[in-house]
C-alpha positions as CSV (number, residue, x, y, z in Angstrom):
1,M,130.8,177.5,74.6
2,H,129.0,178.1,71.2
3,R,131.0,181.0,69.8
4,P,132.4,178.9,66.8
5,L,128.8,178.0,65.8
6,R,127.6,181.6,66.2
7,A,130.4,182.8,64.0
8,L,129.5,180.1,61.4
9,L,126.0,181.3,61.5
10,V,126.9,184.8,60.7
11,V,129.2,183.8,58.0
12,L,126.6,181.6,56.3
13,G,123.8,184.3,56.9
14,A,126.1,186.8,55.3
15,A,126.9,184.5,52.3
16,G,123.2,183.8,51.8
17,L,122.6,187.5,51.6
18,L,125.5,187.9,49.1
19,A,123.9,185.0,47.1
20,A,120.4,186.9,47.3
21,V,121.9,190.1,45.6
22,V,123.5,187.8,43.0
23,F,120.2,186.5,42.0
24,F,118.4,189.9,42.4
25,L,121.0,191.6,40.2
26,Q,120.6,188.8,37.3
27,M,124.4,187.9,37.4
28,P,125.2,185.8,34.5
29,W,126.8,183.0,36.5
30,I,123.4,182.2,38.3
31,G,123.0,179.1,36.2
32,S,126.0,177.7,38.3
33,I,124.2,177.9,41.3
34,W,120.6,177.0,39.9
35,P,120.6,174.5,37.1
36,W,116.9,174.9,36.0
37,P,115.1,177.0,33.5
38,T,114.6,180.4,35.0
39,S,113.4,184.1,34.3
40,R,113.8,187.6,35.6
41,L,110.8,187.5,38.1
42,S,112.0,183.7,39.1
43,N,115.5,185.0,39.7
44,I,113.9,187.8,41.9
45,F,111.9,185.3,43.7
46,L,114.7,183.1,44.4
47,S,116.6,186.2,45.6
48,S,113.8,186.8,48.1
49,I,113.9,183.1,49.3
50,L,117.7,183.4,49.9
51,A,117.1,186.7,51.9
52,A,114.2,185.1,54.0
53,A,116.5,182.1,54.8
54,S,119.5,184.1,55.5
55,A,118.1,186.8,57.7
56,P,117.2,184.5,60.5
57,V,120.4,182.5,60.3
58,L,122.4,185.9,60.8
59,W,120.1,187.0,63.8
60,I,120.6,183.5,65.3
61,G,124.3,184.0,65.1
62,L,124.3,187.4,66.3
63,S,121.6,187.0,69.2
64,G,122.9,183.7,70.5
65,E,119.2,182.4,70.4
66,L,120.4,178.9,69.2
67,A,117.2,177.1,70.1
68,A,115.6,179.1,67.1
69,I,117.6,176.7,65.0
70,T,115.1,174.0,65.3
71,G,112.5,175.8,63.3
72,G,114.8,176.7,60.6
73,A,116.4,173.1,60.4
74,L,112.8,171.9,59.9
75,N,112.2,174.3,57.1
76,F,115.4,173.6,55.2
77,L,115.1,169.8,55.7
78,A,111.8,169.7,54.0
79,T,112.7,172.0,51.2
80,Y,116.4,170.5,50.6
81,G,115.0,166.9,51.0
82,G,112.1,167.6,48.6
83,M,114.4,169.3,46.1
84,A,116.8,166.4,46.3
85,I,114.5,163.6,45.6
86,Y,112.7,165.6,42.7
87,A,116.1,166.5,41.2
88,A,117.4,163.0,41.2
89,G,114.3,161.7,39.6
90,V,114.8,164.4,36.9
91,Y,118.3,163.2,36.5
92,L,117.3,159.3,36.2
93,S,114.9,160.3,33.6
94,D,117.6,162.3,31.7
95,T,121.1,161.3,32.6
96,S,122.7,163.8,30.3
97,R,121.7,166.6,32.9
98,G,125.1,166.5,35.1
99,P,124.2,169.7,36.6
100,V,120.8,168.5,38.0
101,L,122.6,165.4,39.5
102,L,125.1,167.8,41.3
103,F,122.3,169.8,42.6
104,A,120.6,166.9,43.9
105,V,123.8,165.8,46.0
106,V,124.2,169.3,47.3
107,C,120.5,169.5,48.3
108,A,120.7,165.9,50.0
109,F,123.9,166.9,51.7
110,F,122.3,170.1,53.1
111,A,119.2,168.0,54.2
112,A,121.5,165.7,56.2
113,V,123.2,168.6,57.7
114,C,119.8,170.1,58.6
115,L,118.7,166.8,60.3
116,T,121.7,166.8,62.3
117,L,120.9,170.4,63.5
118,L,117.5,169.5,64.2
119,L,118.3,166.5,66.5
120,W,120.9,168.7,68.4
121,A,118.9,172.1,68.7
122,R,115.8,170.5,69.8
123,R,117.1,170.0,73.4
124,L,118.0,173.7,73.6
125,V,116.0,176.2,75.6
126,F,115.0,179.8,74.1
127,H,116.5,182.6,76.1
128,D,113.7,184.9,75.4
129,N,110.6,183.0,76.2
130,R,108.0,185.8,76.3
131,P,104.7,184.6,74.9
132,T,104.4,185.2,71.2
133,P,101.5,187.9,70.5
134,R,98.3,186.7,69.7
135,A,98.0,188.5,66.6
136,V,101.4,186.9,65.4
137,R,100.3,183.6,66.4
138,I,97.0,184.0,64.2
139,S,98.9,185.3,61.3
140,F,101.3,182.4,61.5
141,A,98.3,180.0,61.4
142,V,96.8,181.7,58.6
143,F,100.3,181.8,56.7
144,I,100.7,177.9,57.1
145,V,97.2,177.4,55.5
146,V,98.1,179.5,52.5
147,L,101.6,177.9,52.1
148,L,100.3,174.4,52.5
149,L,97.6,175.2,49.7
150,A,100.0,177.0,47.4
151,G,102.9,174.6,47.8
152,G,101.0,171.6,47.4
153,S,99.3,172.8,44.2
154,L,102.9,173.8,43.0
155,V,104.1,170.3,43.6
156,L,101.3,168.9,41.7
157,K,102.2,171.2,38.7
158,R,98.9,172.9,38.7
159,S,98.8,176.2,36.5
160,N,98.2,179.8,37.4
161,I,99.5,179.7,41.0
162,F,102.2,182.2,40.6
163,P,101.7,185.8,39.1
164,W,103.8,184.7,36.2
165,P,104.1,181.4,34.3
166,L,106.0,178.6,35.6
167,G,107.6,175.6,33.9
168,P,106.8,172.2,35.5
169,E,110.4,172.0,37.0
170,Q,110.2,175.4,38.6
171,S,106.8,174.7,39.8
172,V,107.7,171.5,42.0
173,L,110.8,173.3,43.3
174,Y,109.2,176.4,44.4
175,G,106.4,174.1,45.8
176,W,108.8,172.5,48.4
177,I,110.0,176.0,49.3
178,F,106.7,176.9,50.4
179,L,106.0,173.6,52.1
180,G,109.4,174.1,54.1
181,A,108.2,177.5,55.1
182,A,105.0,176.2,56.1
183,L,106.9,173.8,58.6
184,Y,108.7,176.8,59.8
185,F,105.6,178.8,60.7
186,T,104.0,175.5,62.1
187,Y,106.9,175.4,64.6
188,G,106.2,179.1,65.4
189,V,102.7,178.1,66.3
190,V,103.7,174.9,68.3
191,K,106.5,176.8,70.2
192,P,105.0,180.2,70.7
193,V,107.6,181.9,72.4
194,W,109.0,185.2,71.2
195,G,112.7,183.9,70.9
196,N,111.3,181.6,68.4
197,A,109.0,184.0,66.5
198,V,111.6,186.7,65.8
199,G,113.3,184.6,63.2
200,Q,110.0,183.9,61.3
201,L,109.2,187.6,61.2
202,L,112.7,188.5,60.1
203,G,112.6,186.0,57.3
204,F,109.1,187.2,56.1
205,L,110.2,190.8,56.3
206,A,113.5,190.3,54.0
207,Y,111.2,188.1,51.6
208,D,108.7,191.1,51.5
209,L,111.5,193.8,51.0
210,V,113.1,192.0,47.9
211,L,109.7,191.1,46.2
212,I,107.6,194.4,46.9
213,I,108.8,196.9,44.2
214,P,109.2,194.2,41.6
215,F,105.5,192.7,42.3
216,L,104.2,196.5,42.1
217,R,106.0,197.0,39.0
218,H,104.6,193.8,37.6
219,F,101.0,195.3,37.7
220,A,101.7,197.1,34.3
221,T,102.7,193.9,32.5
222,V,101.1,190.9,34.2
223,K,98.8,188.7,31.9
224,P,95.0,189.4,32.7
225,E,94.3,185.9,33.9
226,L,97.0,186.1,36.3
227,R,96.3,189.7,37.9
228,I,94.1,188.2,40.7
229,N,97.1,186.2,41.8
230,L,99.5,189.1,41.6
231,T,96.7,191.2,43.8
232,V,96.6,188.4,46.4
233,Y,100.2,187.7,46.6
234,T,101.0,191.7,46.9
235,A,98.2,192.0,49.7
236,V,100.1,189.0,51.5
237,L,103.4,190.7,51.1
238,I,102.1,194.0,52.5
239,Y,100.1,192.6,55.4
240,S,103.4,190.5,56.6
241,G,105.6,193.2,56.0
242,L,103.7,195.6,58.3
243,L,103.2,192.6,60.8
244,A,106.9,192.3,61.0
245,I,107.9,196.0,61.1
246,W,105.2,196.5,64.0
247,F,106.4,193.9,66.3
248,L,110.0,193.9,65.5
249,F,110.5,197.7,65.6
250,V,107.5,199.5,66.9
251,N,105.6,197.8,69.6
252,R,107.4,198.6,72.8
253,S,106.9,195.1,74.2
254,T,108.8,193.3,71.4
255,R,110.8,195.5,69.6
256,F,114.5,194.8,69.5
257,T,115.4,197.4,72.1
258,S,112.9,196.3,74.6
259,G,113.9,194.2,77.5
260,K,113.1,190.5,78.1
261,S,111.5,191.2,81.4
262,E,108.6,193.3,79.8
263,A,105.2,191.4,79.1
264,V,104.3,191.0,75.6
265,S,100.9,192.5,74.9
266,D,98.2,190.3,73.1
267,A,97.3,193.5,71.3
268,P,98.1,193.6,67.6
């Protein structure tokens, strides 16, 4: 019944991962996708966001856990909606920036699609309704606080939030990415079943894998006043990556090879 949708999700997930590669490799036509000031580390950050968004989409399509669309739709609705409103405001203040208007229209379209998916998917039930382990639930709650604080500060254009300097436009756009992610993890706490948590963990793992090496290398060149930011950010990457690896691939009760009938342990 849902095979066409699942196939579409697989295609979209694969396309998103390809776009992540484009940003990571700093290909020259990035500007046609992202019409904003950018830099090498910012392109890598955008690559990590694309990977984090695409991995759960691909997994949902492959697994058929369509109820997990709800959390992702909440995430993207907030992100695309916030970006659309901000980009529209930037264009109205300078109507010569045609690519920004196109970006606003595309974001508004995706926000509308996400709203439609949200209204549709919220009626679905999870196939894998094992309870999310306590360690994962607590971690999600911590991530929510961190993302709200960082995202809110970025939207308000406060300086020295990232481990490298950001322009005001980058700051607001990245802030909406973080605020959308906070909603994603909030849904993981509100709906604490394993079929829901897998997507969040896969997304975080993809995000971590893209960023960890560039961040470790950045320690050699980071500005002294931003070193603490880089240290904290890297620590979060390491922790969330280990959390995802443990529960997705190691822990016998939750790893991909385990059966749904097994009880999920509350032990970390």
